[in-house]
N, C-alpha and C positions, 0 to 999 in steps of 0.2 A: 506494499500499499503506500503510497505517495501523500503528500501533505494535501492535495485534492482530491482523492480516491479514498473512499471507505468500501467495507463491506457490504454495505448498499451501496449496489451498481447500478440503481435505477436512477439515481439523482448525481449530478457531477457540480460541483462546486465550480465557480469562474468568479472569483475576487480579484480585485485590484491589484493584494499584496498579502502573501503569508509570510507569518511569522512564525517561526519553530523554537520553541520556546521550552527552558532544561530547568526553570523556577519560578518562586514567585516574582523575585524582580523585573526577570523579564516580562513576565505577563505585566506589572504594573508600567512597565515601560511602556508597552505594547496598546495597553488604552492611550496611553496619555497621550500617543502619538497618532491616533484615531481620533478620541477627541477635537485634538490640535487642526487634522486636517478634514473631518467633518463626515468620517468614515464610519458607515452600521459596521458593527462588531457580529463573527461568529466563530463559536469555540468548536472543535473536530477533536477527538480523539479516535473513537474507534468507526462512528457512524451506522452503530446497528440499527437505533432507530430513525437514523435521517429521514426528515420528512419537507423542510426545508434548505434550499441551498443556499450558500453565499455566492449573492450578484451584485460582485464589483466595490463589497465593501474589503472590510480587512477580515482574513482568514487565520485566527489565533488555533495553531496546532499545539496540542497539550501532550500530543503520544509520548515523547522523550519525557516526562515527567511520572514515571510507572516505579519509582522506588515505593517498596513495602519495607515496616519496621514491626516488630509485634511485641506486643508487649505481653508473657505469658504469665504476669505474677494479675496484674490487671484486667487480662482474659482483653487484650483491644489489640487492633489491627490499625495503624496510621499507612491511610494509599495515597497518592499522590495524582494528579489529576488524569494520568495516564495509563493510571492501572487498569489492567483486567483481573479480572476476576479470580482465571487459573494464576496469576503473580499470586494475589493475597493465598487463596488452598494452598500453593505450594511454602508458602511461608509458616503458615497456622498448623500443617500438618504434622507436622515434626514434633509441637506442644501437644501434640493428640487434640490440636482443638480445630474448628473448622468455620467460615463466616457463612450468614446468611445468604447466599449467592444461588443464582437460580439454575437455568439447564443450561446453559452457554458457557464455554470458559470465555472464550475472547471478546466476551459481553465488557464495556469498560464498569467500573467500578463508579463514577461523579453519575453520571446519567441515569445509569437504574435506581438509585438510589434517591437521586431527584424525582424520580417517577413514582416511588412507593416500592418498589422491587420486590415481585410474587417470587419467591426464594422455593427451592426444591422440600422442604420442609415447612411449609408457611402455615399450614395448621398446627404447628407445634410452636413456631419460633414466632406465628406475625410478622408481620411485614418487614422487609429487613431494615425501610426508614424507621421502625421502629428501634433497631438499635447504633444509629449515630448516638454518639457521643458529643462529636462537634464537628465542627465546618469550619475549614478555614478557606478566604476568600481575598484575592486582588482588586483594587479599585484601582482611578487613576491616581490618586494620590496617596496610597498605601492599601497596608494589608491589614486585615482584621480577623479574630478569631471568634467565631459565634456559636455560643453552648446557651442551654438552658437557662443558665444561671447570668448571662450577661447580657441577650436578649430573644425572652422565648415567646413572642411574636413571630421577629423573622427568624427563630431557631426554630418553629412549625412549620413555616414557608419553607426551609431549605429543605425537611424533610419532606417531601412528597409530592412539592410543586414544583419548587426550583428556586436560584437566586432572584433578587432582581435585576432590571436591567441595570446593567454598568458595572454589576458587578462577575466574577468568574472565581468558582468554585478551584483553588490550586490542591487542595487535600480534604479526606474525610479523615475522622476518626472513627470507628465503627467496633463495636462490640463481637467479642466472639464465644462460641458454645463447643461446649465437649462432642467429642465425636462419638465414643465412646456407647456401643449399641447400635449403630448405626445402619442399617440395610438398607438396599436400594437395588434398582434395575429393571426389568422391562419385562412383559408378558405380549407379545407376538400373535397374532392371528393373519393369515390372510384370506382376505373374506373374497375371492374369485379373480377375475376378468377385468381390469379398470373400465372396460367401455360395456360392461354391462351391472343395472342394478347389483347390492352387494346385500349379504343377509342379516338383517341388525340385530341379529339373537347375542353378538359377543358385546354389542354394543349397549345393547337392555341389561345385560348381566351386570356390566361395569356400572353403569347406573344404578342400576339394583341395589349395588353392592354397597357403595360412595352412601348409601342414603344413612348407613348406621354405625359407622364409624369413628372411631372414638380419635381422640385429638391428635393422636403419636401416630396416626398415617396422613400422609398428602398423598395424593393421585393426580392424575390427569390422566386424560386419552387422548390420540392422533389418530384419525383415519385420513391415508395418505395415495392416489390414485397415479401410481406412478406409470409416465410415458413409454411407451416400446422402443426406447433410446438405447443405441451401444453402449454407448459410457457407463451407462446403469449395471450393477449385477444380475445375471442371467436370471436367477429365482428371483427380480423385484420388477422385471422389464412389463409393463404391460398390464402389471399387476394391482391388486387393490390391498393394502395393508393396513390392518387395526393394532396399534400399539399401544400399552397401558404401561402407564411410567409409576413406578410405585416407594415412596420411601418411607422410611419407617424408623421411630427415634426410639422403639420398645425392645429392639434386640432378636435375633432369630428366631425363637421357639413363641415367643409371643406374634410376630409378625406371620410367621408361616401359618400359626392357629387361626389369625385373621381374613390372611389368603385363601384358607382353604376352600369357602361356598368358591371363590372365584376361580379357581385352579378345579374345581368340579364341574362348575357351570361348564366351561368351552374349553374344548379338545387344543391347546394353547402348540403352536409350533415352535415357540422358543418360549425360554424360561427362565432368566438371568437373576432374578431377584437373588440376594445370598450378603452376607456382611459387607459392608460397603466403603472402602476409604473413599475420604472426600475426593482423592488426586484421579480418582477415577469414574466421578460421579458423571461424567458428559455419557457414560451407558444406560441411563436412564431413560432418556427421551430421545437419545442418538439422533440430535438434527445435525444440518450439514455446518462443516464447518468452512466453506471456501466462500470468497464472496459473489452475490448473486443478485438480478433485479426482482425485489419482490414489492406488492401493497398488500394493505389487510386494515382490517376493524375486526372490534369486539362487542360483544352486550353482555349485560352482566343482569345475572339472571336468578330466581329466586328456586326456580327449581326446574327439571328437566322435560318438556314435552315430546311421549313418544313420536309424535307426527313427525317433529325435529330433527330428530337421530335418524328417523328413519329417511329424512333427505338428506338426512350425510352422507348417508350408504347408499341411498338408490339414485344419487346424479352423477351425470356423465355428462360428457364434455372438456374443456379446457381445464387444464389441471386445477384443483382446489385442497387447501390442505387445511383440514379443519380441526383443530386442538380446544380439546374443554380440561380448563382444570378445580376441583373441588374447590372449594376455599371454606369459611366457617372456621370454627374451633377457636385458636388463639385469633388468626386472621379476621375474625368476625369482630373481637371485644377491643376498648378502648386501648391505648399502650397506659402505659405511666406517667408518660412525658407526652402530651401534648404533641402531634403534628397531622399536616394535612393531607393524608392518603383519602384515598376513595376506594370505596367500593366495600367496604366493611357489613354493610347489609346483604350483600349477596354470598349467593350459596354455590355459585357456579360463573366463570368466567368463557364464553366463547368467543374464540378466537376462530378467522378465518383468512387464510394467507393465500394470495394467488403471485407468481413468477409472470411475468411482464415484457417485453421489449422486442426484439428485429425477430430473436429466435423463440420467442414464443409467443403472444396472444397483446391484440395491441390493448393500452392501457383504460380506457374506456369499454372492452367486452369483459378485463378483469374486473374491474369493479362491480358490473353486472353480476357476475357468479359469484364473487365474495355475497353483496347482498341477496341475493337469490338464498344464500345457507344462512345467514342471519335474520332474515324472515320468520325462518321456522320456528326460533326461539323467541320471537320481538312480544309475543303476549306475556311471558312470562317478566319482560323487563323490570329491573329495580329503577328507586327512585333516582340514582344517578347514570342510572341507563349502560352507560359504556365508561371505561377507563384510559386516557388519554395513554397512558403509555405504550398499548397494545393499538395504534392506530400508527400504522406503516407504510412507508412510500408516499409517491407525490398526490398532492390534494385533489381532490375528484373534479373535474373538468380539467385539470392543464396537464399537457403534454408532459412525457416522463425527460423529452430532448435527448 
């Protein structure tokens, strides 16, 4: 990746200038210069959630600020603005600790926490932003450290919404959790050919199973209709695949007992649920780690309609990936220190992604396919309706260019 490219390849930055920063002082200087020259500022690290490109302004590339330090006694990690969760996991694991990270290790820490952060064990841990202890910021006039004690209102905004205009996060201090008893992996079922409607039984079985889970088990499901393309593994080409991700903090015996009904309900083609080293957590959802063009949206719901689930596995046409994450538990309760995370009243988050571009489908067609799936769940939408952290790609009606 260069300073103007990112994990999201469907949007391209076109700045007037790029500043690659290595520390907070560099950020302060860049902001002062941008103010002097009247340039809008965009901050870039990994670009997983990129929605708006820098067009003619100043792009501040924080990727080199990737230092991570762990205090195993305080059970905290300080992560620079360019650090990824993979960096934090690697630093914490030797101490028997883990951060409240998500499913993809290459996601940037700062952007993830600013949006709330739906972690692998969100029902046991709460939202990742709940664990932020302090945020370090750069401004044109200098640096500041914000915490619940120094500025409780702004601290709440930083944990779940992000900084005010003109402020750039240079580092965060986040609490770490114990990794003893961590169990995780995936259950995989091939539903059939991607170009014919699939059998919804496995998806219904997962939805029914989640309805009575205790807080120490977090699960999600994805349904992926793979196109018949030569670069894909032979067993996936042209197939519709359902994957259940499971993470438990209760140890292998308890997890196996809780999983028994789901294992019995479906003839799984693969089952990798086992004691989990946090450094191997990418195996839970097995998401792609190569840059690509994608767009998507989500809906927060208080339950899952069977008609919506059947729409997920029955639709054919351009590739659309549907993911459903089980919420509730600690994610549904107020944190000890106030933040601005959305979605605490939801039981599930349904998000739908579609690849687009010259080698896939036009942007507007991709949006129509996304909306077609989401419409099947709209009747159960919560008051919040959607979570902004799960909206990806170019705005509707704006060409990807």
